[in-house]
C-alpha positions in Angstrom: 0.0 0.0 0.0 1.4 3.4 -1.0 1.6 6.0 1.7 1.1 8.9 -0.8 -1.5 8.6 -3.5 -3.0 10.7 -6.3 -5.3 13.4 -4.9 -3.6 13.7 -1.5 -2.7 17.2 -0.1 1.0 17.3 0.6 3.6 19.7 1.8 7.2 19.8 0.5 9.6 19.3 3.5 13.0 20.0 1.8 14.6 21.6 -1.3 14.0 24.8 -3.1 10.2 24.5 -2.7 10.2 23.8 1.0 7.0 24.7 2.7 4.9 24.8 -0.5 1.6 22.9 -0.4 -0.3 21.3 -3.2 -2.3 18.3 -4.5 -0.6 15.2 -5.9 -1.3 15.0 -9.6 0.6 11.8 -10.4 2.6 9.1 -8.6 5.1 7.1 -10.6 7.5 4.8 -8.7 9.4 6.9 -6.2 8.5 10.3 -7.8 5.4 12.5 -7.3 4.1 15.5 -9.3 2.5 18.1 -7.2 0.3 20.9 -8.6 2.0 24.4 -8.8 5.2 23.1 -7.1 8.6 22.7 -8.7 7.7 24.6 -11.9 10.3 24.3 -14.6 10.6 25.8 -18.1 11.0 23.3 -21.0 11.6 24.0 -24.7 9.0 22.1 -26.6 8.8 21.2 -30.3 5.4 21.8 -31.9 3.2 18.7 -32.4 0.6 19.4 -35.1 -1.1 16.0 -34.5 -1.9 16.9 -30.9 -2.5 20.5 -31.9 0.2 21.6 -29.5 2.2 24.7 -30.3 6.0 24.9 -29.7 7.9 27.2 -27.5 8.9 27.6 -23.9 6.4 25.8 -21.6 6.1 25.9 -17.9 5.1 22.7 -16.2 5.5 20.8 -12.9 8.6 18.6 -12.6 8.6 15.4 -10.4 9.8 15.5 -6.8 11.2 12.5 -4.9 8.5 10.9 -2.7 10.8 11.3 0.4 10.7 15.1 0.1 6.9 15.4 0.7 4.6 14.6 3.6 0.9 14.3 3.7 -0.8 17.4 5.1 -2.8 16.8 8.3 -5.9 19.0 8.0 -6.4 19.3 11.8 -2.9 20.5 12.5 -2.0 22.1 9.2 1.4 20.4 9.2 2.9 17.6 7.3 3.0 14.3 9.2 4.3 10.8 8.8 1.9 8.1 7.7 1.6 4.4 8.7 -0.6 1.5 7.7 -3.0 -0.1 10.1 -4.8 -3.4 9.5 -8.4 -3.5 10.7 -10.1 -6.5 12.2 -11.9 -7.3 8.9 -8.6 -7.5 7.1 -8.7 -4.2 5.3 -5.8 -1.8 5.6 -6.0 2.0 6.1 -3.5 4.8 6.3 -3.2 6.6 9.6 -1.2 9.5 10.9 1.6 8.4 13.2 1.2 11.3 15.6 -2.6 10.9 16.4 -3.4 7.4 15.0 -6.3 9.1 13.1 -7.3 7.8 9.7 -6.2 9.7 6.6 -9.3 11.0 4.8 -8.6 10.4 1.2 
């Protein structure tokens, strides 16, 4: 079970974007893409088939998953997440500090 999933609200804990918050757009392996965080400029060739113009495009670059934490809405801070197995066999993500379930 992945501790960070698409749609989670996260906070960046280290690097040039430290302290920025956003929603996870995509998770691939050990990298995550967070909306409006780690914006980079890329030179893009035009693609007429996709009706995409060329030029300099700003987009989000991936961040390593270890550099983000899930945002706890009650405290407003990033917190560590663990996995807890319930009596019926299902597994849920919980915050390590309060043992409360992650609402996602």
